[in-house]
Chimera marker file (.cmm) of the C-alpha trace (Angstrom):
<marker_set name="trace">
<marker id="1" x="-29.269" y="-6.475" z="8.185" r="1" g="1" b="0" radius="0.5"/>
<marker id="2" x="-28.614" y="-5.536" z="11.803" r="1" g="1" b="0" radius="0.5"/>
<marker id="3" x="-29.425" y="-2.140" z="13.321" r="1" g="1" b="0" radius="0.5"/>
<marker id="4" x="-25.969" y="-1.895" z="14.907" r="1" g="1" b="0" radius="0.5"/>
<marker id="5" x="-22.799" y="-3.902" z="14.316" r="1" g="1" b="0" radius="0.5"/>
<marker id="6" x="-19.211" y="-3.847" z="15.615" r="1" g="1" b="0" radius="0.5"/>
<marker id="7" x="-16.984" y="-1.410" z="13.728" r="1" g="1" b="0" radius="0.5"/>
<marker id="8" x="-14.257" y="-3.979" z="13.048" r="1" g="1" b="0" radius="0.5"/>
<marker id="9" x="-16.833" y="-6.354" z="11.569" r="1" g="1" b="0" radius="0.5"/>
<marker id="10" x="-18.364" y="-3.589" z="9.434" r="1" g="1" b="0" radius="0.5"/>
<marker id="11" x="-14.950" y="-2.458" z="8.120" r="1" g="1" b="0" radius="0.5"/>
<marker id="12" x="-14.165" y="-6.049" z="7.131" r="1" g="1" b="0" radius="0.5"/>
<marker id="13" x="-17.621" y="-6.705" z="5.650" r="1" g="1" b="0" radius="0.5"/>
<marker id="14" x="-17.445" y="-3.595" z="3.459" r="1" g="1" b="0" radius="0.5"/>
<marker id="15" x="-13.950" y="-4.521" z="2.251" r="1" g="1" b="0" radius="0.5"/>
<marker id="16" x="-12.131" y="-1.561" z="3.812" r="1" g="1" b="0" radius="0.5"/>
<marker id="17" x="-9.755" y="-4.122" z="5.343" r="1" g="1" b="0" radius="0.5"/>
<marker id="18" x="-8.807" y="-7.510" z="3.955" r="1" g="1" b="0" radius="0.5"/>
<marker id="19" x="-9.302" y="-9.390" z="7.229" r="1" g="1" b="0" radius="0.5"/>
<marker id="20" x="-11.295" y="-8.770" z="10.358" r="1" g="1" b="0" radius="0.5"/>
<marker id="21" x="-8.201" y="-9.190" z="12.530" r="1" g="1" b="0" radius="0.5"/>
<marker id="22" x="-6.486" y="-6.455" z="10.522" r="1" g="1" b="0" radius="0.5"/>
<marker id="23" x="-9.491" y="-4.176" z="11.106" r="1" g="1" b="0" radius="0.5"/>
<marker id="24" x="-9.340" y="-4.992" z="14.825" r="1" g="1" b="0" radius="0.5"/>
<marker id="25" x="-5.617" y="-4.217" z="14.984" r="1" g="1" b="0" radius="0.5"/>
<marker id="26" x="-6.067" y="-0.889" z="13.204" r="1" g="1" b="0" radius="0.5"/>
<marker id="27" x="-8.790" y="0.112" z="15.675" r="1" g="1" b="0" radius="0.5"/>
<marker id="28" x="-6.507" y="-0.781" z="18.586" r="1" g="1" b="0" radius="0.5"/>
<marker id="29" x="-3.690" y="1.299" z="17.065" r="1" g="1" b="0" radius="0.5"/>
<marker id="30" x="-5.972" y="4.356" z="16.923" r="1" g="1" b="0" radius="0.5"/>
<marker id="31" x="-6.116" y="4.529" z="13.141" r="1" g="1" b="0" radius="0.5"/>
<marker id="32" x="-9.909" y="4.312" z="13.033" r="1" g="1" b="0" radius="0.5"/>
<marker id="33" x="-12.014" y="7.197" z="14.323" r="1" g="1" b="0" radius="0.5"/>
<marker id="34" x="-15.744" y="7.682" z="14.336" r="1" g="1" b="0" radius="0.5"/>
<marker id="35" x="-17.261" y="11.129" z="14.519" r="1" g="1" b="0" radius="0.5"/>
<marker id="36" x="-13.807" y="12.420" z="15.472" r="1" g="1" b="0" radius="0.5"/>
<marker id="37" x="-13.177" y="9.983" z="18.372" r="1" g="1" b="0" radius="0.5"/>
<marker id="38" x="-10.843" y="6.972" z="18.491" r="1" g="1" b="0" radius="0.5"/>
<marker id="39" x="-12.883" y="3.799" z="18.742" r="1" g="1" b="0" radius="0.5"/>
<marker id="40" x="-12.322" y="0.307" z="20.073" r="1" g="1" b="0" radius="0.5"/>
<marker id="41" x="-12.997" y="-2.658" z="17.782" r="1" g="1" b="0" radius="0.5"/>
<marker id="42" x="-16.176" y="-3.440" z="19.707" r="1" g="1" b="0" radius="0.5"/>
<marker id="43" x="-17.703" y="0.014" z="19.152" r="1" g="1" b="0" radius="0.5"/>
<marker id="44" x="-21.112" y="-0.225" z="17.482" r="1" g="1" b="0" radius="0.5"/>
<marker id="45" x="-21.860" y="1.606" z="14.237" r="1" g="1" b="0" radius="0.5"/>
<marker id="46" x="-25.216" y="2.577" z="12.804" r="1" g="1" b="0" radius="0.5"/>
<marker id="47" x="-26.414" y="4.248" z="9.621" r="1" g="1" b="0" radius="0.5"/>
<marker id="48" x="-25.297" y="7.871" z="9.380" r="1" g="1" b="0" radius="0.5"/>
<marker id="49" x="-22.010" y="7.516" z="11.275" r="1" g="1" b="0" radius="0.5"/>
<marker id="50" x="-18.870" y="9.022" z="9.724" r="1" g="1" b="0" radius="0.5"/>
<marker id="51" x="-15.756" y="6.835" z="9.941" r="1" g="1" b="0" radius="0.5"/>
<marker id="52" x="-12.190" y="7.980" z="9.249" r="1" g="1" b="0" radius="0.5"/>
<marker id="53" x="-9.624" y="5.291" z="8.475" r="1" g="1" b="0" radius="0.5"/>
<marker id="54" x="-5.956" y="6.291" z="8.421" r="1" g="1" b="0" radius="0.5"/>
<marker id="55" x="-3.883" y="4.187" z="6.034" r="1" g="1" b="0" radius="0.5"/>
<marker id="56" x="-0.716" y="6.268" z="5.767" r="1" g="1" b="0" radius="0.5"/>
<marker id="57" x="-0.253" y="8.510" z="3.900" r="1" g="1" b="0" radius="0.5"/>
<marker id="58" x="-4.017" y="8.767" z="3.277" r="1" g="1" b="0" radius="0.5"/>
<marker id="59" x="-7.000" y="9.207" z="5.592" r="1" g="1" b="0" radius="0.5"/>
<marker id="60" x="-10.143" y="7.743" z="4.055" r="1" g="1" b="0" radius="0.5"/>
<marker id="61" x="-13.579" y="8.965" z="5.156" r="1" g="1" b="0" radius="0.5"/>
<marker id="62" x="-16.723" y="6.869" z="4.857" r="1" g="1" b="0" radius="0.5"/>
<marker id="63" x="-20.369" y="7.381" z="5.721" r="1" g="1" b="0" radius="0.5"/>
<marker id="64" x="-22.240" y="4.316" z="6.948" r="1" g="1" b="0" radius="0.5"/>
<marker id="65" x="-25.350" y="3.872" z="4.785" r="1" g="1" b="0" radius="0.5"/>
<marker id="66" x="-26.379" y="0.513" z="6.242" r="1" g="1" b="0" radius="0.5"/>
<marker id="67" x="-24.958" y="-2.116" z="8.544" r="1" g="1" b="0" radius="0.5"/>
<marker id="68" x="-24.290" y="-5.734" z="7.718" r="1" g="1" b="0" radius="0.5"/>
<marker id="69" x="-22.945" y="-8.840" z="9.421" r="1" g="1" b="0" radius="0.5"/>
<marker id="70" x="-21.398" y="-10.750" z="6.524" r="1" g="1" b="0" radius="0.5"/>
<marker id="71" x="-18.825" y="-9.767" z="3.929" r="1" g="1" b="0" radius="0.5"/>
<marker id="72" x="-20.321" y="-8.718" z="0.593" r="1" g="1" b="0" radius="0.5"/>
<marker id="73" x="-19.016" y="-8.667" z="-2.946" r="1" g="1" b="0" radius="0.5"/>
<marker id="74" x="-17.245" y="-5.569" z="-4.224" r="1" g="1" b="0" radius="0.5"/>
<marker id="75" x="-20.203" y="-4.615" z="-6.439" r="1" g="1" b="0" radius="0.5"/>
<marker id="76" x="-22.517" y="-4.425" z="-3.398" r="1" g="1" b="0" radius="0.5"/>
<marker id="77" x="-20.236" y="-2.261" z="-1.232" r="1" g="1" b="0" radius="0.5"/>
<marker id="78" x="-21.738" y="1.073" z="-2.454" r="1" g="1" b="0" radius="0.5"/>
<marker id="79" x="-25.055" y="-0.004" z="-0.883" r="1" g="1" b="0" radius="0.5"/>
<marker id="80" x="-23.427" y="0.051" z="2.560" r="1" g="1" b="0" radius="0.5"/>
<marker id="81" x="-20.948" y="2.932" z="2.502" r="1" g="1" b="0" radius="0.5"/>
<marker id="82" x="-20.422" y="6.277" z="0.797" r="1" g="1" b="0" radius="0.5"/>
<marker id="83" x="-16.847" y="7.343" z="0.164" r="1" g="1" b="0" radius="0.5"/>
<marker id="84" x="-16.397" y="10.916" z="1.406" r="1" g="1" b="0" radius="0.5"/>
<marker id="85" x="-12.609" y="10.992" z="1.057" r="1" g="1" b="0" radius="0.5"/>
<marker id="86" x="-11.453" y="14.448" z="-0.118" r="1" g="1" b="0" radius="0.5"/>
<marker id="87" x="-9.673" y="14.554" z="-3.509" r="1" g="1" b="0" radius="0.5"/>
<marker id="88" x="-6.486" y="15.962" z="-1.947" r="1" g="1" b="0" radius="0.5"/>
<marker id="89" x="-6.040" y="12.650" z="-0.075" r="1" g="1" b="0" radius="0.5"/>
<marker id="90" x="-5.999" y="10.774" z="-3.387" r="1" g="1" b="0" radius="0.5"/>
<marker id="91" x="-3.396" y="13.254" z="-4.661" r="1" g="1" b="0" radius="0.5"/>
<marker id="92" x="-1.236" y="12.353" z="-1.640" r="1" g="1" b="0" radius="0.5"/>
<marker id="93" x="-1.648" y="8.692" z="-2.499" r="1" g="1" b="0" radius="0.5"/>
<marker id="94" x="-0.616" y="9.302" z="-6.105" r="1" g="1" b="0" radius="0.5"/>
<marker id="95" x="2.414" y="11.350" z="-5.033" r="1" g="1" b="0" radius="0.5"/>
<marker id="96" x="3.498" y="8.585" z="-2.639" r="1" g="1" b="0" radius="0.5"/>
<marker id="97" x="3.096" y="6.014" z="-5.381" r="1" g="1" b="0" radius="0.5"/>
<marker id="98" x="5.144" y="8.044" z="-7.850" r="1" g="1" b="0" radius="0.5"/>
<marker id="99" x="7.789" y="9.092" z="-5.324" r="1" g="1" b="0" radius="0.5"/>
<marker id="100" x="8.287" y="5.604" z="-3.922" r="1" g="1" b="0" radius="0.5"/>
<marker id="101" x="9.439" y="3.978" z="-7.119" r="1" g="1" b="0" radius="0.5"/>
<marker id="102" x="11.502" y="5.546" z="-9.857" r="1" g="1" b="0" radius="0.5"/>
<marker id="103" x="12.041" y="3.433" z="-12.911" r="1" g="1" b="0" radius="0.5"/>
<marker id="104" x="15.656" y="3.703" z="-13.935" r="1" g="1" b="0" radius="0.5"/>
<marker id="105" x="16.652" y="3.899" z="-17.551" r="1" g="1" b="0" radius="0.5"/>
<marker id="106" x="18.806" y="1.145" z="-18.946" r="1" g="1" b="0" radius="0.5"/>
<marker id="107" x="22.453" y="1.871" z="-18.307" r="1" g="1" b="0" radius="0.5"/>
<marker id="108" x="21.845" y="4.044" z="-15.247" r="1" g="1" b="0" radius="0.5"/>
<marker id="109" x="22.094" y="2.998" z="-11.628" r="1" g="1" b="0" radius="0.5"/>
<marker id="110" x="23.435" y="-0.217" z="-10.207" r="1" g="1" b="0" radius="0.5"/>
<marker id="111" x="24.300" y="-2.918" z="-12.752" r="1" g="1" b="0" radius="0.5"/>
<marker id="112" x="22.263" y="-6.101" z="-12.917" r="1" g="1" b="0" radius="0.5"/>
<marker id="113" x="23.853" y="-9.479" z="-12.151" r="1" g="1" b="0" radius="0.5"/>
<marker id="114" x="24.206" y="-10.171" z="-15.847" r="1" g="1" b="0" radius="0.5"/>
<marker id="115" x="25.852" y="-6.788" z="-16.482" r="1" g="1" b="0" radius="0.5"/>
<marker id="116" x="28.205" y="-7.424" z="-13.524" r="1" g="1" b="0" radius="0.5"/>
<marker id="117" x="29.305" y="-10.794" z="-14.945" r="1" g="1" b="0" radius="0.5"/>
<marker id="118" x="29.884" y="-9.228" z="-18.361" r="1" g="1" b="0" radius="0.5"/>
<marker id="119" x="32.000" y="-6.447" z="-16.824" r="1" g="1" b="0" radius="0.5"/>
<marker id="120" x="34.119" y="-8.945" z="-14.839" r="1" g="1" b="0" radius="0.5"/>
<marker id="121" x="34.650" y="-11.096" z="-17.936" r="1" g="1" b="0" radius="0.5"/>
<marker id="122" x="35.627" y="-8.056" z="-19.961" r="1" g="1" b="0" radius="0.5"/>
<marker id="123" x="38.024" y="-6.828" z="-17.266" r="1" g="1" b="0" radius="0.5"/>
<marker id="124" x="39.653" y="-10.271" z="-16.976" r="1" g="1" b="0" radius="0.5"/>
<marker id="125" x="40.095" y="-10.518" z="-20.756" r="1" g="1" b="0" radius="0.5"/>
<marker id="126" x="41.435" y="-6.978" z="-21.020" r="1" g="1" b="0" radius="0.5"/>
<marker id="127" x="43.836" y="-7.497" z="-18.124" r="1" g="1" b="0" radius="0.5"/>
<marker id="128" x="45.298" y="-10.728" z="-19.483" r="1" g="1" b="0" radius="0.5"/>
<marker id="129" x="45.344" y="-9.366" z="-23.000" r="1" g="1" b="0" radius="0.5"/>
<marker id="130" x="47.305" y="-6.344" z="-21.785" r="1" g="1" b="0" radius="0.5"/>
<marker id="131" x="49.884" y="-8.545" z="-20.027" r="1" g="1" b="0" radius="0.5"/>
<marker id="132" x="50.353" y="-10.627" z="-23.144" r="1" g="1" b="0" radius="0.5"/>
<marker id="133" x="50.858" y="-7.502" z="-25.264" r="1" g="1" b="0" radius="0.5"/>
<marker id="134" x="53.332" y="-6.040" z="-22.767" r="1" g="1" b="0" radius="0.5"/>
<marker id="135" x="55.431" y="-9.237" z="-22.786" r="1" g="1" b="0" radius="0.5"/>
<marker id="136" x="55.672" y="-9.179" z="-26.584" r="1" g="1" b="0" radius="0.5"/>
<marker id="137" x="57.073" y="-5.645" z="-26.645" r="1" g="1" b="0" radius="0.5"/>
<marker id="138" x="59.857" y="-6.381" z="-24.120" r="1" g="1" b="0" radius="0.5"/>
<marker id="139" x="61.291" y="-9.177" z="-26.299" r="1" g="1" b="0" radius="0.5"/>
<link id1="1" id2="2" r="1" g="1" b="0" radius="0.2"/>
<link id1="2" id2="3" r="1" g="1" b="0" radius="0.2"/>
<link id1="3" id2="4" r="1" g="1" b="0" radius="0.2"/>
<link id1="4" id2="5" r="1" g="1" b="0" radius="0.2"/>
<link id1="5" id2="6" r="1" g="1" b="0" radius="0.2"/>
<link id1="6" id2="7" r="1" g="1" b="0" radius="0.2"/>
<link id1="7" id2="8" r="1" g="1" b="0" radius="0.2"/>
<link id1="8" id2="9" r="1" g="1" b="0" radius="0.2"/>
<link id1="9" id2="10" r="1" g="1" b="0" radius="0.2"/>
<link id1="10" id2="11" r="1" g="1" b="0" radius="0.2"/>
<link id1="11" id2="12" r="1" g="1" b="0" radius="0.2"/>
<link id1="12" id2="13" r="1" g="1" b="0" radius="0.2"/>
<link id1="13" id2="14" r="1" g="1" b="0" radius="0.2"/>
<link id1="14" id2="15" r="1" g="1" b="0" radius="0.2"/>
<link id1="15" id2="16" r="1" g="1" b="0" radius="0.2"/>
<link id1="16" id2="17" r="1" g="1" b="0" radius="0.2"/>
<link id1="17" id2="18" r="1" g="1" b="0" radius="0.2"/>
<link id1="18" id2="19" r="1" g="1" b="0" radius="0.2"/>
<link id1="19" id2="20" r="1" g="1" b="0" radius="0.2"/>
<link id1="20" id2="21" r="1" g="1" b="0" radius="0.2"/>
<link id1="21" id2="22" r="1" g="1" b="0" radius="0.2"/>
<link id1="22" id2="23" r="1" g="1" b="0" radius="0.2"/>
<link id1="23" id2="24" r="1" g="1" b="0" radius="0.2"/>
<link id1="24" id2="25" r="1" g="1" b="0" radius="0.2"/>
<link id1="25" id2="26" r="1" g="1" b="0" radius="0.2"/>
<link id1="26" id2="27" r="1" g="1" b="0" radius="0.2"/>
<link id1="27" id2="28" r="1" g="1" b="0" radius="0.2"/>
<link id1="28" id2="29" r="1" g="1" b="0" radius="0.2"/>
<link id1="29" id2="30" r="1" g="1" b="0" radius="0.2"/>
<link id1="30" id2="31" r="1" g="1" b="0" radius="0.2"/>
<link id1="31" id2="32" r="1" g="1" b="0" radius="0.2"/>
<link id1="32" id2="33" r="1" g="1" b="0" radius="0.2"/>
<link id1="33" id2="34" r="1" g="1" b="0" radius="0.2"/>
<link id1="34" id2="35" r="1" g="1" b="0" radius="0.2"/>
<link id1="35" id2="36" r="1" g="1" b="0" radius="0.2"/>
<link id1="36" id2="37" r="1" g="1" b="0" radius="0.2"/>
<link id1="37" id2="38" r="1" g="1" b="0" radius="0.2"/>
<link id1="38" id2="39" r="1" g="1" b="0" radius="0.2"/>
<link id1="39" id2="40" r="1" g="1" b="0" radius="0.2"/>
<link id1="40" id2="41" r="1" g="1" b="0" radius="0.2"/>
<link id1="41" id2="42" r="1" g="1" b="0" radius="0.2"/>
<link id1="42" id2="43" r="1" g="1" b="0" radius="0.2"/>
<link id1="43" id2="44" r="1" g="1" b="0" radius="0.2"/>
<link id1="44" id2="45" r="1" g="1" b="0" radius="0.2"/>
<link id1="45" id2="46" r="1" g="1" b="0" radius="0.2"/>
<link id1="46" id2="47" r="1" g="1" b="0" radius="0.2"/>
<link id1="47" id2="48" r="1" g="1" b="0" radius="0.2"/>
<link id1="48" id2="49" r="1" g="1" b="0" radius="0.2"/>
<link id1="49" id2="50" r="1" g="1" b="0" radius="0.2"/>
<link id1="50" id2="51" r="1" g="1" b="0" radius="0.2"/>
<link id1="51" id2="52" r="1" g="1" b="0" radius="0.2"/>
<link id1="52" id2="53" r="1" g="1" b="0" radius="0.2"/>
<link id1="53" id2="54" r="1" g="1" b="0" radius="0.2"/>
<link id1="54" id2="55" r="1" g="1" b="0" radius="0.2"/>
<link id1="55" id2="56" r="1" g="1" b="0" radius="0.2"/>
<link id1="56" id2="57" r="1" g="1" b="0" radius="0.2"/>
<link id1="57" id2="58" r="1" g="1" b="0" radius="0.2"/>
<link id1="58" id2="59" r="1" g="1" b="0" radius="0.2"/>
<link id1="59" id2="60" r="1" g="1" b="0" radius="0.2"/>
<link id1="60" id2="61" r="1" g="1" b="0" radius="0.2"/>
<link id1="61" id2="62" r="1" g="1" b="0" radius="0.2"/>
<link id1="62" id2="63" r="1" g="1" b="0" radius="0.2"/>
<link id1="63" id2="64" r="1" g="1" b="0" radius="0.2"/>
<link id1="64" id2="65" r="1" g="1" b="0" radius="0.2"/>
<link id1="65" id2="66" r="1" g="1" b="0" radius="0.2"/>
<link id1="66" id2="67" r="1" g="1" b="0" radius="0.2"/>
<link id1="67" id2="68" r="1" g="1" b="0" radius="0.2"/>
<link id1="68" id2="69" r="1" g="1" b="0" radius="0.2"/>
<link id1="69" id2="70" r="1" g="1" b="0" radius="0.2"/>
<link id1="70" id2="71" r="1" g="1" b="0" radius="0.2"/>
<link id1="71" id2="72" r="1" g="1" b="0" radius="0.2"/>
<link id1="72" id2="73" r="1" g="1" b="0" radius="0.2"/>
<link id1="73" id2="74" r="1" g="1" b="0" radius="0.2"/>
<link id1="74" id2="75" r="1" g="1" b="0" radius="0.2"/>
<link id1="75" id2="76" r="1" g="1" b="0" radius="0.2"/>
<link id1="76" id2="77" r="1" g="1" b="0" radius="0.2"/>
<link id1="77" id2="78" r="1" g="1" b="0" radius="0.2"/>
<link id1="78" id2="79" r="1" g="1" b="0" radius="0.2"/>
<link id1="79" id2="80" r="1" g="1" b="0" radius="0.2"/>
<link id1="80" id2="81" r="1" g="1" b="0" radius="0.2"/>
<link id1="81" id2="82" r="1" g="1" b="0" radius="0.2"/>
<link id1="82" id2="83" r="1" g="1" b="0" radius="0.2"/>
<link id1="83" id2="84" r="1" g="1" b="0" radius="0.2"/>
<link id1="84" id2="85" r="1" g="1" b="0" radius="0.2"/>
<link id1="85" id2="86" r="1" g="1" b="0" radius="0.2"/>
<link id1="86" id2="87" r="1" g="1" b="0" radius="0.2"/>
<link id1="87" id2="88" r="1" g="1" b="0" radius="0.2"/>
<link id1="88" id2="89" r="1" g="1" b="0" radius="0.2"/>
<link id1="89" id2="90" r="1" g="1" b="0" radius="0.2"/>
<link id1="90" id2="91" r="1" g="1" b="0" radius="0.2"/>
<link id1="91" id2="92" r="1" g="1" b="0" radius="0.2"/>
<link id1="92" id2="93" r="1" g="1" b="0" radius="0.2"/>
<link id1="93" id2="94" r="1" g="1" b="0" radius="0.2"/>
<link id1="94" id2="95" r="1" g="1" b="0" radius="0.2"/>
<link id1="95" id2="96" r="1" g="1" b="0" radius="0.2"/>
<link id1="96" id2="97" r="1" g="1" b="0" radius="0.2"/>
<link id1="97" id2="98" r="1" g="1" b="0" radius="0.2"/>
<link id1="98" id2="99" r="1" g="1" b="0" radius="0.2"/>
<link id1="99" id2="100" r="1" g="1" b="0" radius="0.2"/>
<link id1="100" id2="101" r="1" g="1" b="0" radius="0.2"/>
<link id1="101" id2="102" r="1" g="1" b="0" radius="0.2"/>
<link id1="102" id2="103" r="1" g="1" b="0" radius="0.2"/>
<link id1="103" id2="104" r="1" g="1" b="0" radius="0.2"/>
<link id1="104" id2="105" r="1" g="1" b="0" radius="0.2"/>
<link id1="105" id2="106" r="1" g="1" b="0" radius="0.2"/>
<link id1="106" id2="107" r="1" g="1" b="0" radius="0.2"/>
<link id1="107" id2="108" r="1" g="1" b="0" radius="0.2"/>
<link id1="108" id2="109" r="1" g="1" b="0" radius="0.2"/>
<link id1="109" id2="110" r="1" g="1" b="0" radius="0.2"/>
<link id1="110" id2="111" r="1" g="1" b="0" radius="0.2"/>
<link id1="111" id2="112" r="1" g="1" b="0" radius="0.2"/>
<link id1="112" id2="113" r="1" g="1" b="0" radius="0.2"/>
<link id1="113" id2="114" r="1" g="1" b="0" radius="0.2"/>
<link id1="114" id2="115" r="1" g="1" b="0" radius="0.2"/>
<link id1="115" id2="116" r="1" g="1" b="0" radius="0.2"/>
<link id1="116" id2="117" r="1" g="1" b="0" radius="0.2"/>
<link id1="117" id2="118" r="1" g="1" b="0" radius="0.2"/>
<link id1="118" id2="119" r="1" g="1" b="0" radius="0.2"/>
<link id1="119" id2="120" r="1" g="1" b="0" radius="0.2"/>
<link id1="120" id2="121" r="1" g="1" b="0" radius="0.2"/>
<link id1="121" id2="122" r="1" g="1" b="0" radius="0.2"/>
<link id1="122" id2="123" r="1" g="1" b="0" radius="0.2"/>
<link id1="123" id2="124" r="1" g="1" b="0" radius="0.2"/>
<link id1="124" id2="125" r="1" g="1" b="0" radius="0.2"/>
<link id1="125" id2="126" r="1" g="1" b="0" radius="0.2"/>
<link id1="126" id2="127" r="1" g="1" b="0" radius="0.2"/>
<link id1="127" id2="128" r="1" g="1" b="0" radius="0.2"/>
<link id1="128" id2="129" r="1" g="1" b="0" radius="0.2"/>
<link id1="129" id2="130" r="1" g="1" b="0" radius="0.2"/>
<link id1="130" id2="131" r="1" g="1" b="0" radius="0.2"/>
<link id1="131" id2="132" r="1" g="1" b="0" radius="0.2"/>
<link id1="132" id2="133" r="1" g="1" b="0" radius="0.2"/>
<link id1="133" id2="134" r="1" g="1" b="0" radius="0.2"/>
<link id1="134" id2="135" r="1" g="1" b="0" radius="0.2"/>
<link id1="135" id2="136" r="1" g="1" b="0" radius="0.2"/>
<link id1="136" id2="137" r="1" g="1" b="0" radius="0.2"/>
<link id1="137" id2="138" r="1" g="1" b="0" radius="0.2"/>
<link id1="138" id2="139" r="1" g="1" b="0" radius="0.2"/>
</marker_set>
């Protein structure tokens, strides 16, 4: 356990980001702040620092409990960070999840490929059937 470690490495090691390069990119984009200031990927963190990570639409807040150099399993993450994210941020996440996808009921919305084929077949049969019926009446 190191006294200080790079912020991008710590974010990756504590599983905030899936890859270290992703953590580095997010720091460069200004989506990671520490104690209210934007930080570069090489910024050093130590125990007690507060880190805000913006993953739209949510801003997560973590307290550094300890530093580490290597990635740890998910069960060990609580030994290295404390999640201080306010509950209203999780409500935003839930609203975005619900609002982004609306399950349509069967029969509503755009037809599936199968339904489209069935409609075309029905229309072709009805059209030719109508012509045949119309010819019979004229004779």
